[in-house]
N, C-alpha and C positions, 0 to 999 in steps of 0.2 A: 299768363303764359302765352307765348306765341304758339302757333301750331308746330313749328319746327322744334321749339323746346319740348313741347308736350310729346311729340313723336319720338324724340331722342330718348326722353326719360322712360317712355312706355317700352321702347326697345330694350333699354338697359334693365328695367325691371323684369322684362320677359326672359332675358338671358339669365338674370339672377334666379328667376323662378325655375328655369330648367336645371341650373346647378343645384339648387336647394332640393328640388324634387329627386334628383339622383342621390344626393346625400341622405335624404330622409328614407329613401328605399333601402340604401345600404345599411343605415341604422336599424330599420325595421327588420331586415333579413340577417342581421348579424347573428351568428350562431351563439355567441356568448350572451346575447340579449335574451335568447330563449333560455339559455341555462340560468341566467339571473332571475328570470320570471318563473321558471319551473323548479328551482332547487331551493331548499331551505337552507340558507346560509346562517352563519353566526359570526360573532366578533366583528372584526374589522370589515370583512367582506360583506356582512349583512348591512353595516352601516353605509358603506359605499354602494351596495346595490340599491338600498332604499333611496339614496341621494340620486343616483343615476336614473331610476325609473321615475322619480319625481321630476327631474330635469327633463326627461323625455316627454312627460305629460305636458309640461309647460310648452316645450318645443312644438308639439302637435297642435296645441291650441293657437300659438302664433302662426304656425304654417297655415292652419285652416283659415284664420282671419286674413292672412296675406293673400291666400288663393281667392278668397271671396272678394276682396277689395280690388285685386288685380282684374278679376272678372268684370267688376262694375266698371272699372276704368276702361277696359276694352270695349264694353257695351257702349259707353258714352262716345268713345272715339268712333265707333263703327256706324253711328247715326248718319254721318255725312262724310263724304270724301274730304270736303273742306269745312271744318267745324266752324260755326258761327260764335258770336261773342258768348251766348248763353252756354254752349258746350265748353268753350274755353275756360269760362269761370268755374264751371262744374269740374272740369279736369284739374284746374288749379287747386281747387278745394280738396280734391281727392288725392292729388299727387304731392302737394306741399303743405296741406293743412294737417291737423292732428287726425290720425286715421283710427287708432285704437286706444283704449285705456288698459294699462297693464298694472296688475296688483304688485305688492312688494316682492312676491316671489316670481314675478314675470308672467303669471297666468293672465290671459286676455279676460277682461271683465265686461259684463253687460252694463249698459247705462244705468240699470236699476240698482247695481251693487254700490253700496257706500263703503268706500275704503280710503281712510285718510292717507295711506301710504301710496295710493294709485298715482300714476303718472301717464301723460299722453305721449304717444309715439307716432311719428309720421310713417308713411309707407316705405320711403327710402331707408329710414333708420331701422324700421322693423326687418326689412330684408337683410341689412348688414347684421343685425343682431342674430337673426336665425342662422345665417351662414357661419358666423363666428362660434355660436353655440353648438351647432351640429359637428363642426370640426373638433371642438374641445370634447364633446360627448363621445365622438368616436375614439379620441385618444384615451379617454378614461376606460372605455370598454376594452381597448387593446391592452391596457395595463392589467386588467383582470385576466384577460385571455392569456397574456404572457406568463402571469403567475400559475395559471392552470396548465399551461404548456410545459413550464419548468418542472412542475410536480410530476406531470405524466412522463417527462424524460427521466427524471431521477428514480421514480419508483418504477417506471416501466423497465429501466435497465436492470433493477433488482429482480423484478418478476420474470424478466427474460432469462436472467442468469440462473434463477432457481429452476425454471423450466428446462433449461439446457442440462443442468446437473442431474435432474430427474431422469433425463434420457441417457445419461452416462452411468447411472447406478448399476445397470446390469441385472443380473439374477437377484431375486428377493433375498436369497441366503447370503449374498456376498457380505453385506453389512447392514443389518436391519436398523441399527441406530442411525445411520445416515439417512435412510429412507424416511424414518420417523422424523428426524430433525428437519429434513427438507419440507415435509408436509406441515409441521408445525411452523416453521419459519415462513413458508409461503402464505399461510393463513394470517400470521402477524403482519406481514407486509401489506396484504390486502386490507386488513382492518386499519392499519396506520394510514394507508393511502386514502381510504374512504373518510376517515376522520380529518385528514389534511384537506380534502376537497370541500369540506364544510366551510373552511376559512382559508382559501388559498393565498390571499394577500398576507395574512399573518404567518401562514406556514412557510412561505418562501423566505421569511426573515430568519435571522440567526436566533431561534428560540427553541422551545421543547420539541417541535416537529423536526427541526434540523438535527437536534441531538438524537432524537429517536432514529432518524434516517442514518446518522453516522453509526449508531449502535447496530442497526440491522445490517448495514454494510460490512461491518467487521465480522458479524456472525456468518454472513454469506461468504465472505472471504475465507473464514476458518473452514467452512464446509467444503468449499472448493479445494482448499489445501488438503484436507483429509481425503476427498475423493481422488485428488491427483496422486496422493501417496498410495492409496489403495490401488489405483490403476498402474502405478509404477511397480508396486509389489507384485500384482497379478501378472503383469506382462514382463517383468524383469526378473522373476524369481529364478528361473533356470540359469540365467547368466550370473546372478549373485551367488547361488549355490556352487556353480562351477569355480567362480573365483575363490570362494571359501575353501573348496576342495584343494585347489592349487596352493593356497596359502597354508593349509594344514600339511600339505606335502613338504612345503618349505620349512614349516615349523618342525616337522619330523626330522629333516635333514639337519636342521639347526640343533635339535636336541641331541642327535647322534654326534654331532661335532663337539658340542658342549660337554657331552659325557666323556668323549675322548680327551678333551683338554682338562676336565676335572680330574680324570684318572691320572694324567700326567702331573698335575699340580699336587694332587694328594700324595703321589709317589716321591716327587722331586723336592717338595717344599714342606719343611716341618711346621706343624701347627698353622695351616694356611688360613684358618678362620673363615672358610667358605660356607655359606648357607647350604642347606640341604637342596639337592638338585631335584626338582619335580619333573614329572612327565605328564604334561596336560593333554597330550594327544588322544588317549583313549576316551577320556570324558568328553572332549570337544567333538570328536567323531560321532560319539553316541548321540550327543545333542544335535549335531547336523543331520543325522539320519532321522531323528524324531520330527524334524521339520517337514519331511515328506509326508507324514501322516496328517499334519495339520493342513498341508497343501492339498491333499486329496479330499479332505473333509471341507475344504473351502472355508476354513476358520481364519478369514483374513486379518481381523484385528489381533488375534492371538499370534497368528504367524508373523505379522509385522513386528510385534513386540519381541518374539523369541528370535527371529532372524537378526534383529538389531542387537540382541544380547549376545548371540553367537558371534557376530561380526566384532563387537567390542571385546569379547573374551579372547578371541583369536588375536586381535591386535594387541591386547594386553600381554598375553602369553608370549607373542614374539618379541615384544619389548623386554619383558622379563628375561627370556632366554638370551637375548643380546647382552643384557646387563650381566648375567651370570657367566657367559662366556668371557665377557671383557674382564671380569673380576678374576677368573681362573688364568686366563691368558696373561693378564697383567702381572701376576706373580711370576710367571715363567719369563715374561719379557724383563721384569725387574732383575731377575737373577742374571739373565744374559747381559743386561746393561752393566751390571756390577762387574761381571767378568771382563766386559770390554773395557770399562774404565780401568780395572786393575792392570790389564795388559798395556793400556796406554800409559799409565804411570810407570809401569816396569820398563817400557821403551824410554821414557824420559830419564829414569834413573841410569839406564845404560848410556845415554848420550852424556849425562853429567858425571859418568865414572863412579856411580854410587851402587853398582849392582852388588858389590861384595861388602857393603857396609853392614856391620853385624846387626845393629838394632833395626835397621831398615829391612834387612833381609828376613829377619825374624818375623816382622810385621807382615812382610809379603807372604811368607809361608802360611802364616795364621789365616790371613784373608783368603789365600788360595784353597787352603784345606777346607774352610767353611763353604766356599762357593762350589767346590767340586766334590762335595760330600752329599750323598742323598740319604735321607731328606736334608735339604739345605735349610739352616736357620738364617732366614733373610735378615732379620733384625741384627743378629750378631755379626753376620757377613757385611751388612751396611756399615756397622760401626767400625769393623776392621778396615774396610777399604777407606773410609774417611780418615782413620788414624794413619794409615799408610800415606795417604795423600798429604796430610799435614805435615807429617815428619819429612817427607820428600820436599815439600816446599820450604820447610825450615832450613833443610841441608843445602838446598839450591841457593838460598840467600846468604847462609853462613856456613861455608865449607868447614868441616871439622877433621881433626886428624884421624878419624875412624874411617875415612874414605879408603878404597882399594883394599879393604880388609883390615886395615890397621885397627888396633884397640885404642879407643879414645882415652 
């Protein structure tokens, strides 16, 4: 080698040494390397950790050999400002000749070690090998770190949620079951997290740990919903009770109106077939007043159940009262409708000159007597009105000598 070639190569190797030193320092101080060394892993992570630590040991042996060889090269070059032939031959041997023996696993071997799989490596090749392997090793460490980070985020979110729910529980007497469930669930999350950290690489795949995480998430969500319902009940009780009181007032007014309509229907309609008219107001108001005792005793789960029961009962009673009012009022409207139809048919008969038709008049009187007699037989009145309508239609299509009072 010429002096210029040797100096250029020594400079290149010096720059490589600086890069490699920085990379090796970064590896050695990598936080996840300390975790791999100090934590008992299992499964996939244990296998990966063993492989990474073995690769790191090989890398350190190569870096040590590279450092020693580069030091020797620099010592030779430093003998003279202008090296002679002897120094140039020595530099050529160090820089371009076989520098180290590497075993099958890449570990640097002493000359005394016999290894059929050993191969020689030059200084330049060794530098490239170390740079490539240090980059790959850092990437593998990052993969393990990413798995641990993902677990920390997923389990950490659950842990934080449980902690937040504990702060929201309030007084111990509010709902002891929620507090107990939160304690139990928090312990289960911590245990699952600790187990997952034993093999983070496997845990972040869609396997048993992922299934357990989903199960715990569902439980935490369920507890959050229960606590939210408790908070809504505790904070919104007065408003819900006030609404119930207003709805009961409306129900009472509806009951009064339905009673009036029932009385009219029972008086004016024969055999109306109406069901008994209940009065749900007293029982519902009693039930509503009982809620206050549960509220004073802070028996939230029971209060929540009873409050929902009263709300549903009031809603059911209002719907039922509306149905009963519709049934009674429908009978009265049916009678009024039949009266209106009969009057309309009578007016049509007048326009056709059939007012005095004997048979038609008789049918009219029968229908009118039925409709204007209390109680009214709606079924008979309906038949009478239909019969009057049919005869009127027949006479309108085929005039008969009975018109104008004539006897047919």
